C-alpha positions as CSV (number, residue, x, y, z in Angstrom):
1,D,123.6,104.2,93.9
2,E,123.6,107.8,94.8
3,I,122.1,110.4,92.5
4,D,123.2,114.0,92.7
5,I,120.8,116.5,91.2
6,F,121.9,120.1,90.7
7,I,119.0,122.6,90.6
8,S,120.9,125.9,90.3
9,A,124.2,127.4,89.5
10,N,125.0,127.2,93.2
11,A,125.1,123.3,92.8
12,E,122.8,122.6,95.6
13,V,122.8,118.7,95.9
14,I,119.5,116.9,96.5
15,E,120.2,113.3,97.5
16,L,117.3,110.9,96.9
17,E,117.1,107.1,97.4
18,P,115.3,105.1,94.6
19,G,111.7,105.3,94.8
20,R,111.6,108.8,96.5
21,M,110.2,112.2,95.6
22,A,111.3,115.6,97.0
23,A,109.6,118.9,96.9
24,Y,111.8,122.0,97.6
25,P,112.4,124.6,98.6
26,N,110.3,124.3,101.6
27,P,109.1,126.8,102.4
28,V,108.4,128.3,99.0
29,T,109.2,132.0,99.2
30,D,108.7,132.9,95.5
31,Y,106.4,131.6,92.8
32,Y,107.9,128.2,92.0
33,S,108.7,125.0,93.7
34,N,110.6,122.0,92.3
35,L,109.6,118.3,92.3
36,T,112.4,115.9,91.9
37,F,111.9,112.1,91.4
38,S,114.3,109.1,91.7
39,L,112.5,106.1,90.3
40,S,113.8,102.7,89.5
41,A,112.0,102.5,86.1
42,K,110.4,105.0,83.7
43,Q,106.7,105.6,84.3
44,D,104.1,108.2,83.9
45,I,103.4,110.1,87.2
46,R,100.2,111.8,87.9
47,V,100.8,114.8,90.2
48,K,97.9,116.5,92.1
49,I,98.3,119.7,94.3
50,I,95.6,120.1,97.0
51,D,95.0,123.0,99.2
52,M,94.2,122.4,103.0
53,R,90.5,122.8,102.1
54,G,90.7,119.7,99.8
55,N,90.5,121.6,96.5
56,M,92.6,120.4,93.9
57,I,94.4,123.3,92.4
58,S,96.5,121.3,89.9
59,D,96.3,117.9,88.3
60,Q,99.0,117.0,85.7
61,V,100.7,114.0,84.2
62,F,104.5,113.8,83.7
63,T,105.4,111.1,81.2
64,D,108.4,108.8,81.1
65,V,109.6,110.0,84.4
66,L,112.9,108.4,85.9
67,N,115.3,111.0,87.6
68,Q,113.9,114.2,86.6
69,T,113.1,117.6,88.3
70,Y,109.9,119.5,87.3
71,P,109.0,123.0,88.2
72,L,105.7,123.6,89.9
73,D,104.1,127.0,89.2
74,L,102.5,128.3,92.4
75,S,102.3,131.9,91.1
76,T,98.5,132.1,91.4
77,E,98.2,130.5,94.9
78,L,97.7,132.1,98.2
79,N,100.0,131.6,101.2
80,G,99.4,128.3,103.0
81,I,100.1,124.6,103.2
82,Y,99.6,122.4,100.1
83,I,99.8,118.6,99.6
84,I,101.5,117.2,96.7
85,Q,100.3,113.7,95.7
86,A,102.3,111.7,93.0
87,I,101.1,108.3,91.7
88,G,102.6,106.1,89.1
89,D,102.5,102.3,88.1
90,D,104.6,101.3,91.1
91,F,105.2,104.5,92.9
92,A,103.1,106.7,95.3
93,S,104.3,109.5,97.4
94,M,102.8,112.5,99.3
95,S,104.6,115.6,100.5
96,R,103.5,118.9,102.2
97,I,104.9,122.3,101.1
98,M,104.4,125.7,102.6
99,L,103.9,128.7,100.5
100,N,105.1,131.8,102.3
101,R,105.9,134.9,100.2
């Protein structure tokens, strides 16, 4: 099955296969990034954002995730590369984003 996710009035389409996560835009040029999931079953997902020094800058749990998009607030972070780690019951993914304002 194909899943079309519209993130703005411009109808930008993000296509994800089941069991995938996408972090966008990349690079992040303002204060927010989006994190979209395409999962096969609802589950709680723990999302950590880690800087390149290994410091955890965010640790949050999204409940009952299936095919949703969540905003990530990066307004207090400095320019650089960050790791997004997401772990659920039967899901694990890691992504890199660059913050460049």
